[in-house]
C-alpha positions, 0 to 999 in steps of 0.5 A: 500499499502506498504511503499516502494511503496508509491513513484514511478518514471515515465517519464512525457510523459507516461500515468498515471496508475490507482493505481499510486496516485498523479503525481508530476512533479519535474523539473525546466522547463516545459516539451516540448510539454505538455500543462499546463492542461495535466493530465500526469503532475499533481502537478508541484513542481519545488522548489525541482528540482536541480538548473540550475547550478547543472543540467548543471554541471551534464549533465547526465554523469554517472560518476558524479552521486554520486557527483551530488546526494551529491550536490543535497541533500545539495541543498534540505536542505535550503531555497525554496528547503527545503520547497518544500521537506517538501511539497513533504513529506506531499503529500507522507504522504497523499497517493501514489505519482509518481514523474515525469520528462522529463528526459529519464534516470530515474535511473541517475536522481534526482528522485532516490535521491528524492525517497530515501529521501522520503522512 
């Protein structure tokens, strides 16, 4: 698999595809309506999700995305978040990974920031 295809993005509510590799949920909150054993979730790595404060500030407003991405990258550089990012990098080095979230707009989500950091 080409390096650029090692990280995919998807909504957690979509069915897994056979070649997408390991699914990793990267949200702070558990997705509504899903059981903890739901196979659409995979591994839950909440440490790499944006903080509650940052999520509330961003509020998925497109005009704030650039500032959101910069603040989120700062969060990922320290403490629990940095350890979570290291764990995520290790998963990607083992094979393809699909980052999943409950967010509807993937292009304006934290997943795009993570994908750039991982490729």
